[in-house]
PDB file of N, CA, C and O in Angstrom:
ATOM      1  N   UNK A   1     -10.279 -36.034 -27.698  1.00  0.00           N
ATOM      2  CA  UNK A   1      -9.558 -35.561 -26.529  1.00  0.00           C
ATOM      3  C   UNK A   1      -9.788 -34.059 -26.374  1.00  0.00           C
ATOM      4  O   UNK A   1     -10.182 -33.376 -27.319  1.00  0.00           O
ATOM      5  N   UNK A   2      -9.540 -33.574 -25.192  1.00  0.00           N
ATOM      6  CA  UNK A   2      -9.664 -32.152 -24.903  1.00  0.00           C
ATOM      7  C   UNK A   2      -8.320 -31.652 -24.400  1.00  0.00           C
ATOM      8  O   UNK A   2      -7.714 -32.245 -23.508  1.00  0.00           O
ATOM      9  N   UNK A   3      -7.871 -30.567 -24.977  1.00  0.00           N
ATOM     10  CA  UNK A   3      -6.645 -29.927 -24.513  1.00  0.00           C
ATOM     11  C   UNK A   3      -7.021 -28.554 -23.985  1.00  0.00           C
ATOM     12  O   UNK A   3      -7.586 -27.736 -24.711  1.00  0.00           O
ATOM     13  N   UNK A   4      -6.705 -28.301 -22.714  1.00  0.00           N
ATOM     14  CA  UNK A   4      -7.062 -27.034 -22.082  1.00  0.00           C
ATOM     15  C   UNK A   4      -5.807 -26.202 -21.844  1.00  0.00           C
ATOM     16  O   UNK A   4      -4.768 -26.714 -21.426  1.00  0.00           O
ATOM     17  N   UNK A   5      -5.929 -24.917 -22.118  1.00  0.00           N
ATOM     18  CA  UNK A   5      -4.840 -23.986 -21.840  1.00  0.00           C
ATOM     19  C   UNK A   5      -5.366 -22.978 -20.832  1.00  0.00           C
ATOM     20  O   UNK A   5      -6.306 -22.236 -21.121  1.00  0.00           O
ATOM     21  N   UNK A   6      -4.764 -22.951 -19.655  1.00  0.00           N
ATOM     22  CA  UNK A   6      -5.192 -22.006 -18.628  1.00  0.00           C
ATOM     23  C   UNK A   6      -4.501 -20.670 -18.876  1.00  0.00           C
ATOM     24  O   UNK A   6      -3.292 -20.611 -19.097  1.00  0.00           O
ATOM     25  N   UNK A   7      -5.275 -19.624 -18.835  1.00  0.00           N
ATOM     26  CA  UNK A   7      -4.765 -18.285 -19.154  1.00  0.00           C
ATOM     27  C   UNK A   7      -5.129 -17.279 -18.064  1.00  0.00           C
ATOM     28  O   UNK A   7      -5.534 -16.158 -18.372  1.00  0.00           O
ATOM     29  N   UNK A   8      -4.991 -17.658 -16.815  1.00  0.00           N
ATOM     30  CA  UNK A   8      -5.351 -16.750 -15.733  1.00  0.00           C
ATOM     31  C   UNK A   8      -4.523 -15.473 -15.810  1.00  0.00           C
ATOM     32  O   UNK A   8      -3.370 -15.478 -16.241  1.00  0.00           O
ATOM     33  N   UNK A   9      -5.153 -14.372 -15.375  1.00  0.00           N
ATOM     34  CA  UNK A   9      -4.488 -13.072 -15.379  1.00  0.00           C
ATOM     35  C   UNK A   9      -4.394 -12.530 -13.959  1.00  0.00           C
ATOM     36  O   UNK A   9      -5.319 -12.700 -13.165  1.00  0.00           O
ATOM     37  N   UNK A  10      -3.298 -11.890 -13.644  1.00  0.00           N
ATOM     38  CA  UNK A  10      -3.133 -11.145 -12.408  1.00  0.00           C
ATOM     39  C   UNK A  10      -2.902  -9.698 -12.813  1.00  0.00           C
ATOM     40  O   UNK A  10      -1.881  -9.371 -13.419  1.00  0.00           O
ATOM     41  N   UNK A  11      -3.852  -8.834 -12.478  1.00  0.00           N
ATOM     42  CA  UNK A  11      -3.787  -7.436 -12.896  1.00  0.00           C
ATOM     43  C   UNK A  11      -3.454  -6.578 -11.673  1.00  0.00           C
ATOM     44  O   UNK A  11      -4.288  -6.441 -10.779  1.00  0.00           O
ATOM     45  N   UNK A  12      -2.251  -6.000 -11.618  1.00  0.00           N
ATOM     46  CA  UNK A  12      -1.864  -5.223 -10.443  1.00  0.00           C
ATOM     47  C   UNK A  12      -2.290  -3.759 -10.483  1.00  0.00           C
ATOM     48  O   UNK A  12      -2.225  -3.074  -9.462  1.00  0.00           O
ATOM     49  N   UNK A  13      -2.721  -3.271 -11.636  1.00  0.00           N
ATOM     50  CA  UNK A  13      -3.025  -1.851 -11.798  1.00  0.00           C
ATOM     51  C   UNK A  13      -4.525  -1.579 -11.767  1.00  0.00           C
ATOM     52  O   UNK A  13      -5.247  -2.051 -12.645  1.00  0.00           O
ATOM     53  N   UNK A  14      -5.011  -0.827 -10.776  1.00  0.00           N
ATOM     54  CA  UNK A  14      -6.437  -0.497 -10.719  1.00  0.00           C
ATOM     55  C   UNK A  14      -6.925   0.239 -11.972  1.00  0.00           C
ATOM     56  O   UNK A  14      -8.066   0.048 -12.393  1.00  0.00           O
ATOM     57  N   UNK A  15      -6.090   1.059 -12.557  1.00  0.00           N
ATOM     58  CA  UNK A  15      -6.491   1.815 -13.754  1.00  0.00           C
ATOM     59  C   UNK A  15      -6.859   0.885 -14.907  1.00  0.00           C
ATOM     60  O   UNK A  15      -7.781   1.180 -15.668  1.00  0.00           O
ATOM     61  N   UNK A  16      -6.152  -0.227 -15.041  1.00  0.00           N
ATOM     62  CA  UNK A  16      -6.454  -1.186 -16.108  1.00  0.00           C
ATOM     63  C   UNK A  16      -7.848  -1.770 -15.929  1.00  0.00           C
ATOM     64  O   UNK A  16      -8.584  -1.925 -16.904  1.00  0.00           O
ATOM     65  N   UNK A  17      -8.216  -2.094 -14.699  1.00  0.00           N
ATOM     66  CA  UNK A  17      -9.560  -2.627 -14.441  1.00  0.00           C
ATOM     67  C   UNK A  17     -10.606  -1.550 -14.696  1.00  0.00           C
ATOM     68  O   UNK A  17     -11.643  -1.822 -15.301  1.00  0.00           O
ATOM     69  N   UNK A  18     -10.342  -0.335 -14.241  1.00  0.00           N
ATOM     70  CA  UNK A  18     -11.278   0.771 -14.451  1.00  0.00           C
ATOM     71  C   UNK A  18     -11.517   1.000 -15.947  1.00  0.00           C
ATOM     72  O   UNK A  18     -12.664   1.100 -16.381  1.00  0.00           O
ATOM     73  N   UNK A  19     -10.454   1.081 -16.728  1.00  0.00           N
ATOM     74  CA  UNK A  19     -10.585   1.323 -18.166  1.00  0.00           C
ATOM     75  C   UNK A  19     -11.306   0.172 -18.868  1.00  0.00           C
ATOM     76  O   UNK A  19     -12.108   0.398 -19.775  1.00  0.00           O
ATOM     77  N   UNK A  20     -11.021  -1.049 -18.450  1.00  0.00           N
ATOM     78  CA  UNK A  20     -11.705  -2.198 -19.048  1.00  0.00           C
ATOM     79  C   UNK A  20     -13.205  -2.120 -18.784  1.00  0.00           C
ATOM     80  O   UNK A  20     -14.003  -2.281 -19.707  1.00  0.00           O
ATOM     81  N   UNK A  21     -13.597  -1.873 -17.535  1.00  0.00           N
ATOM     82  CA  UNK A  21     -15.013  -1.811 -17.198  1.00  0.00           C
ATOM     83  C   UNK A  21     -15.714  -0.662 -17.917  1.00  0.00           C
ATOM     84  O   UNK A  21     -16.876  -0.789 -18.301  1.00  0.00           O
ATOM     85  N   UNK A  22     -15.025   0.440 -18.098  1.00  0.00           N
ATOM     86  CA  UNK A  22     -15.617   1.571 -18.822  1.00  0.00           C
ATOM     87  C   UNK A  22     -15.750   1.288 -20.316  1.00  0.00           C
ATOM     88  O   UNK A  22     -16.522   1.959 -20.999  1.00  0.00           O
ATOM     89  N   UNK A  23     -15.020   0.318 -20.827  1.00  0.00           N
ATOM     90  CA  UNK A  23     -15.099  -0.002 -22.257  1.00  0.00           C
ATOM     91  C   UNK A  23     -16.263  -0.941 -22.582  1.00  0.00           C
ATOM     92  O   UNK A  23     -16.588  -1.138 -23.753  1.00  0.00           O
ATOM     93  N   UNK A  24     -16.888  -1.517 -21.564  1.00  0.00           N
ATOM     94  CA  UNK A  24     -17.993  -2.437 -21.797  1.00  0.00           C
ATOM     95  C   UNK A  24     -19.251  -1.673 -22.199  1.00  0.00           C
ATOM     96  O   UNK A  24     -19.478  -0.562 -21.719  1.00  0.00           O
ATOM     97  N   UNK A  25     -20.065  -2.253 -23.069  1.00  0.00           N
ATOM     98  CA  UNK A  25     -21.303  -1.571 -23.462  1.00  0.00           C
ATOM     99  C   UNK A  25     -22.357  -1.671 -22.361  1.00  0.00           C
ATOM    100  O   UNK A  25     -22.277  -2.527 -21.479  1.00  0.00           O
ATOM    101  N   UNK A  26     -23.330  -0.793 -22.429  1.00  0.00           N
ATOM    102  CA  UNK A  26     -24.465  -0.893 -21.523  1.00  0.00           C
ATOM    103  C   UNK A  26     -24.398   0.050 -20.339  1.00  0.00           C
ATOM    104  O   UNK A  26     -23.609   0.994 -20.312  1.00  0.00           O
ATOM    105  N   UNK A  27     -25.237  -0.229 -19.372  1.00  0.00           N
ATOM    106  CA  UNK A  27     -25.420   0.638 -18.220  1.00  0.00           C
ATOM    107  C   UNK A  27     -24.252   0.631 -17.249  1.00  0.00           C
ATOM    108  O   UNK A  27     -24.081   1.590 -16.496  1.00  0.00           O
ATOM    109  N   UNK A  28     -23.453  -0.408 -17.242  1.00  0.00           N
ATOM    110  CA  UNK A  28     -22.343  -0.486 -16.290  1.00  0.00           C
ATOM    111  C   UNK A  28     -21.424   0.722 -16.412  1.00  0.00           C
ATOM    112  O   UNK A  28     -21.015   1.300 -15.405  1.00  0.00           O
ATOM    113  N   UNK A  29     -21.102   1.099 -17.631  1.00  0.00           N
ATOM    114  CA  UNK A  29     -20.225   2.253 -17.850  1.00  0.00           C
ATOM    115  C   UNK A  29     -20.826   3.511 -17.232  1.00  0.00           C
ATOM    116  O   UNK A  29     -20.120   4.275 -16.574  1.00  0.00           O
ATOM    117  N   UNK A  30     -22.114   3.731 -17.436  1.00  0.00           N
ATOM    118  CA  UNK A  30     -22.764   4.921 -16.885  1.00  0.00           C
ATOM    119  C   UNK A  30     -22.720   4.922 -15.364  1.00  0.00           C
ATOM    120  O   UNK A  30     -22.451   5.954 -14.749  1.00  0.00           O
ATOM    121  N   UNK A  31     -22.980   3.777 -14.759  1.00  0.00           N
ATOM    122  CA  UNK A  31     -22.972   3.687 -13.301  1.00  0.00           C
ATOM    123  C   UNK A  31     -21.575   3.934 -12.740  1.00  0.00           C
ATOM    124  O   UNK A  31     -21.425   4.596 -11.713  1.00  0.00           O
ATOM    125  N   UNK A  32     -20.560   3.407 -13.406  1.00  0.00           N
ATOM    126  CA  UNK A  32     -19.184   3.590 -12.942  1.00  0.00           C
ATOM    127  C   UNK A  32     -18.762   5.045 -13.086  1.00  0.00           C
ATOM    128  O   UNK A  32     -18.185   5.615 -12.159  1.00  0.00           O
ATOM    129  N   UNK A  33     -19.038   5.649 -14.226  1.00  0.00           N
ATOM    130  CA  UNK A  33     -18.591   7.029 -14.443  1.00  0.00           C
ATOM    131  C   UNK A  33     -19.360   8.025 -13.586  1.00  0.00           C
ATOM    132  O   UNK A  33     -18.828   9.088 -13.267  1.00  0.00           O
ATOM    133  N   UNK A  34     -20.602   7.713 -13.203  1.00  0.00           N
ATOM    134  CA  UNK A  34     -21.363   8.585 -12.308  1.00  0.00           C
ATOM    135  C   UNK A  34     -20.697   8.686 -10.941  1.00  0.00           C
ATOM    136  O   UNK A  34     -20.742   9.736 -10.299  1.00  0.00           O
ATOM    137  N   UNK A  35     -20.085   7.601 -10.500  1.00  0.00           N
ATOM    138  CA  UNK A  35     -19.434   7.557  -9.195  1.00  0.00           C
ATOM    139  C   UNK A  35     -17.949   7.262  -9.366  1.00  0.00           C
ATOM    140  O   UNK A  35     -17.382   6.438  -8.649  1.00  0.00           O
ATOM    141  N   UNK A  36     -17.328   7.941 -10.321  1.00  0.00           N
ATOM    142  CA  UNK A  36     -15.944   7.650 -10.691  1.00  0.00           C
ATOM    143  C   UNK A  36     -14.987   7.699  -9.510  1.00  0.00           C
ATOM    144  O   UNK A  36     -14.230   6.749  -9.308  1.00  0.00           O
ATOM    145  N   UNK A  37     -14.991   8.755  -8.733  1.00  0.00           N
ATOM    146  CA  UNK A  37     -14.044   8.887  -7.632  1.00  0.00           C
ATOM    147  C   UNK A  37     -14.209   7.763  -6.618  1.00  0.00           C
ATOM    148  O   UNK A  37     -13.222   7.164  -6.192  1.00  0.00           O
ATOM    149  N   UNK A  38     -15.432   7.473  -6.232  1.00  0.00           N
ATOM    150  CA  UNK A  38     -15.683   6.407  -5.255  1.00  0.00           C
ATOM    151  C   UNK A  38     -15.226   5.058  -5.809  1.00  0.00           C
ATOM    152  O   UNK A  38     -14.650   4.249  -5.083  1.00  0.00           O
ATOM    153  N   UNK A  39     -15.482   4.820  -7.087  1.00  0.00           N
ATOM    154  CA  UNK A  39     -15.089   3.545  -7.677  1.00  0.00           C
ATOM    155  C   UNK A  39     -13.574   3.429  -7.785  1.00  0.00           C
ATOM    156  O   UNK A  39     -13.011   2.376  -7.487  1.00  0.00           O
ATOM    157  N   UNK A  40     -12.915   4.492  -8.206  1.00  0.00           N
ATOM    158  CA  UNK A  40     -11.446   4.480  -8.283  1.00  0.00           C
ATOM    159  C   UNK A  40     -10.833   4.274  -6.890  1.00  0.00           C
ATOM    160  O   UNK A  40      -9.874   3.517  -6.736  1.00  0.00           O
ATOM    161  N   UNK A  41     -11.389   4.946  -5.887  1.00  0.00           N
ATOM    162  CA  UNK A  41     -10.901   4.769  -4.516  1.00  0.00           C
ATOM    163  C   UNK A  41     -11.059   3.326  -4.058  1.00  0.00           C
ATOM    164  O   UNK A  41     -10.170   2.771  -3.412  1.00  0.00           O
ATOM    165  N   UNK A  42     -12.197   2.721  -4.396  1.00  0.00           N
ATOM    166  CA  UNK A  42     -12.438   1.324  -4.037  1.00  0.00           C
ATOM    167  C   UNK A  42     -11.387   0.409  -4.677  1.00  0.00           C
ATOM    168  O   UNK A  42     -10.818  -0.454  -4.008  1.00  0.00           O
ATOM    169  N   UNK A  43     -11.139   0.602  -5.962  1.00  0.00           N
ATOM    170  CA  UNK A  43     -10.142  -0.223  -6.645  1.00  0.00           C
ATOM    171  C   UNK A  43      -8.763  -0.042  -6.031  1.00  0.00           C
ATOM    172  O   UNK A  43      -8.032  -1.017  -5.860  1.00  0.00           O
ATOM    173  N   UNK A  44      -8.398   1.185  -5.699  1.00  0.00           N
ATOM    174  CA  UNK A  44      -7.096   1.464  -5.086  1.00  0.00           C
ATOM    175  C   UNK A  44      -6.938   0.719  -3.764  1.00  0.00           C
ATOM    176  O   UNK A  44      -5.861   0.211  -3.456  1.00  0.00           O
ATOM    177  N   UNK A  45      -8.019   0.658  -2.985  1.00  0.00           N
ATOM    178  CA  UNK A  45      -7.966  -0.020  -1.688  1.00  0.00           C
ATOM    179  C   UNK A  45      -7.908  -1.538  -1.842  1.00  0.00           C
ATOM    180  O   UNK A  45      -7.298  -2.226  -1.023  1.00  0.00           O
ATOM    181  N   UNK A  46      -8.535  -2.052  -2.882  1.00  0.00           N
ATOM    182  CA  UNK A  46      -8.646  -3.501  -3.061  1.00  0.00           C
ATOM    183  C   UNK A  46      -7.451  -4.129  -3.777  1.00  0.00           C
ATOM    184  O   UNK A  46      -7.204  -5.327  -3.636  1.00  0.00           O
ATOM    185  N   UNK A  47      -6.707  -3.325  -4.548  1.00  0.00           N
ATOM    186  CA  UNK A  47      -5.667  -3.875  -5.406  1.00  0.00           C
ATOM    187  C   UNK A  47      -4.315  -3.241  -5.120  1.00  0.00           C
ATOM    188  O   UNK A  47      -4.222  -2.101  -4.664  1.00  0.00           O
ATOM    189  N   UNK A  48      -3.275  -4.007  -5.399  1.00  0.00           N
ATOM    190  CA  UNK A  48      -1.909  -3.496  -5.338  1.00  0.00           C
ATOM    191  C   UNK A  48      -1.017  -4.495  -6.070  1.00  0.00           C
ATOM    192  O   UNK A  48      -1.482  -5.545  -6.514  1.00  0.00           O
ATOM    193  N   UNK A  49       0.256  -4.163  -6.193  1.00  0.00           N
ATOM    194  CA  UNK A  49       1.193  -5.091  -6.828  1.00  0.00           C
ATOM    195  C   UNK A  49       1.290  -6.380  -6.016  1.00  0.00           C
ATOM    196  O   UNK A  49       1.495  -7.460  -6.570  1.00  0.00           O
ATOM    197  N   UNK A  50       1.139  -6.255  -4.689  1.00  0.00           N
ATOM    198  CA  UNK A  50       1.199  -7.432  -3.818  1.00  0.00           C
ATOM    199  C   UNK A  50      -0.135  -8.185  -3.788  1.00  0.00           C
ATOM    200  O   UNK A  50      -0.175  -9.368  -3.449  1.00  0.00           O
ATOM    201  N   UNK A  51      -1.217  -7.503  -4.142  1.00  0.00           N
ATOM    202  CA  UNK A  51      -2.550  -8.105  -4.126  1.00  0.00           C
ATOM    203  C   UNK A  51      -3.276  -7.775  -5.431  1.00  0.00           C
ATOM    204  O   UNK A  51      -4.210  -6.974  -5.434  1.00  0.00           O
ATOM    205  N   UNK A  52      -2.846  -8.393  -6.551  1.00  0.00           N
ATOM    206  CA  UNK A  52      -3.452  -8.076  -7.850  1.00  0.00           C
ATOM    207  C   UNK A  52      -4.860  -8.647  -7.985  1.00  0.00           C
ATOM    208  O   UNK A  52      -5.251  -9.555  -7.252  1.00  0.00           O
ATOM    209  N   UNK A  53      -5.604  -8.102  -8.928  1.00  0.00           N
ATOM    210  CA  UNK A  53      -6.942  -8.576  -9.258  1.00  0.00           C
ATOM    211  C   UNK A  53      -6.788  -9.858 -10.070  1.00  0.00           C
ATOM    212  O   UNK A  53      -6.072  -9.874 -11.071  1.00  0.00           O
ATOM    213  N   UNK A  54      -7.450 -10.924  -9.650  1.00  0.00           N
ATOM    214  CA  UNK A  54      -7.333 -12.230 -10.301  1.00  0.00           C
ATOM    215  C   UNK A  54      -8.479 -12.412 -11.283  1.00  0.00           C
ATOM    216  O   UNK A  54      -9.645 -12.248 -10.923  1.00  0.00           O
ATOM    217  N   UNK A  55      -8.150 -12.750 -12.517  1.00  0.00           N
ATOM    218  CA  UNK A  55      -9.155 -13.051 -13.545  1.00  0.00           C
ATOM    219  C   UNK A  55      -8.884 -14.468 -14.043  1.00  0.00           C
ATOM    220  O   UNK A  55      -7.825 -14.753 -14.602  1.00  0.00           O
ATOM    221  N   UNK A  56      -9.850 -15.342 -13.831  1.00  0.00           N
ATOM    222  CA  UNK A  56      -9.705 -16.722 -14.303  1.00  0.00           C
ATOM    223  C   UNK A  56     -10.234 -16.813 -15.719  1.00  0.00           C
ATOM    224  O   UNK A  56     -11.351 -16.378 -16.002  1.00  0.00           O
ATOM    225  N   UNK A  57      -9.453 -17.365 -16.589  1.00  0.00           N
ATOM    226  CA  UNK A  57      -9.910 -17.637 -17.947  1.00  0.00           C
ATOM    227  C   UNK A  57      -9.183 -18.856 -18.465  1.00  0.00           C
ATOM    228  O   UNK A  57      -8.054 -19.141 -18.065  1.00  0.00           O
ATOM    229  N   UNK A  58      -9.820 -19.551 -19.333  1.00  0.00           N
ATOM    230  CA  UNK A  58      -9.171 -20.704 -19.949  1.00  0.00           C
ATOM    231  C   UNK A  58      -9.791 -20.927 -21.324  1.00  0.00           C
ATOM    232  O   UNK A  58     -10.953 -20.600 -21.565  1.00  0.00           O
ATOM    233  N   UNK A  59      -9.007 -21.474 -22.189  1.00  0.00           N
ATOM    234  CA  UNK A  59      -9.473 -21.818 -23.526  1.00  0.00           C
ATOM    235  C   UNK A  59      -9.114 -23.272 -23.779  1.00  0.00           C
ATOM    236  O   UNK A  59      -8.278 -23.848 -23.083  1.00  0.00           O
ATOM    237  N   UNK A  60      -9.738 -23.844 -24.756  1.00  0.00           N
ATOM    238  CA  UNK A  60      -9.443 -25.238 -25.034  1.00  0.00           C
ATOM    239  C   UNK A  60      -9.803 -25.606 -26.457  1.00  0.00           C
ATOM    240  O   UNK A  60     -10.385 -24.822 -27.207  1.00  0.00           O
ATOM    241  N   UNK A  61      -9.442 -26.803 -26.791  1.00  0.00           N
ATOM    242  CA  UNK A  61      -9.724 -27.317 -28.119  1.00  0.00           C
ATOM    243  C   UNK A  61     -10.114 -28.791 -27.986  1.00  0.00           C
ATOM    244  O   UNK A  61      -9.516 -29.545 -27.219  1.00  0.00           O
ATOM    245  N   UNK A  62     -11.118 -29.170 -28.744  1.00  0.00           N
ATOM    246  CA  UNK A  62     -11.494 -30.578 -28.826  1.00  0.00           C
ATOM    247  C   UNK A  62     -10.806 -31.155 -30.055  1.00  0.00           C
ATOM    248  O   UNK A  62     -10.935 -30.613 -31.153  1.00  0.00           O
ATOM    249  N   UNK A  63     -10.095 -32.225 -29.880  1.00  0.00           N
ATOM    250  CA  UNK A  63      -9.394 -32.876 -30.985  1.00  0.00           C
ATOM    251  C   UNK A  63     -10.117 -34.180 -31.338  1.00  0.00           C
ATOM    252  O   UNK A  63     -10.309 -35.053 -30.492  1.00  0.00           O
ATOM    253  N   UNK A  64     -10.502 -34.283 -32.580  1.00  0.00           N
ATOM    254  CA  UNK A  64     -11.146 -35.505 -33.045  1.00  0.00           C
ATOM    255  C   UNK A  64     -10.340 -36.085 -34.205  1.00  0.00           C
ATOM    256  O   UNK A  64      -9.754 -35.358 -35.007  1.00  0.00           O
ATOM    257  N   UNK A  65     -10.328 -37.379 -34.267  1.00  0.00           N
ATOM    258  CA  UNK A  65      -9.567 -38.044 -35.324  1.00  0.00           C
ATOM    259  C   UNK A  65     -10.469 -39.019 -36.047  1.00  0.00           C
ATOM    260  O   UNK A  65     -11.217 -39.780 -35.433  1.00  0.00           O
ATOM    261  N   UNK A  66     -10.383 -38.980 -37.339  1.00  0.00           N
ATOM    262  CA  UNK A  66     -11.161 -39.894 -38.164  1.00  0.00           C
ATOM    263  C   UNK A  66     -10.254 -41.063 -38.544  1.00  0.00           C
ATOM    264  O   UNK A  66      -9.149 -40.884 -39.054  1.00  0.00           O
ATOM    265  N   UNK A  67     -10.748 -42.227 -38.285  1.00  0.00           N
ATOM    266  CA  UNK A  67      -9.946 -43.396 -38.654  1.00  0.00           C
ATOM    267  C   UNK A  67     -10.117 -43.646 -40.157  1.00  0.00           C
ATOM    268  O   UNK A  67     -11.209 -43.507 -40.709  1.00  0.00           O
ATOM    269  N   UNK A  68      -9.039 -44.006 -40.781  1.00  0.00           N
ATOM    270  CA  UNK A  68      -9.051 -44.269 -42.217  1.00  0.00           C
ATOM    271  C   UNK A  68      -8.956 -45.773 -42.427  1.00  0.00           C
ATOM    272  O   UNK A  68      -8.005 -46.425 -41.995  1.00  0.00           O
ATOM    273  N   UNK A  69      -9.964 -46.301 -43.100  1.00  0.00           N
ATOM    274  CA  UNK A  69      -9.949 -47.742 -43.382  1.00  0.00           C
ATOM    275  C   UNK A  69      -9.291 -47.977 -44.735  1.00  0.00           C
ATOM    276  O   UNK A  69      -9.571 -47.288 -45.716  1.00  0.00           O
ATOM    277  N   UNK A  70      -8.438 -48.936 -44.756  1.00  0.00           N
ATOM    278  CA  UNK A  70      -7.764 -49.251 -46.035  1.00  0.00           C
ATOM    279  C   UNK A  70      -8.180 -50.586 -46.560  1.00  0.00           C
ATOM    280  O   UNK A  70      -7.713 -51.005 -47.619  1.00  0.00           O
TER     281      UNK A  70
END
């Protein structure tokens, strides 16, 4: 059987998204920090407490049972 746990997130704070993206390795951080003001302004316009950023995530577990013969 499969048991799924949905763990969707609603993030109302643009700063949280900005800090998360800056914590990722690679070129993304450099591109974001090069245009920091424009990116922060974009996040401010796109997000609010009434319109939070939606992140879909889910985790699950596969359950297997071994039958015991007696």
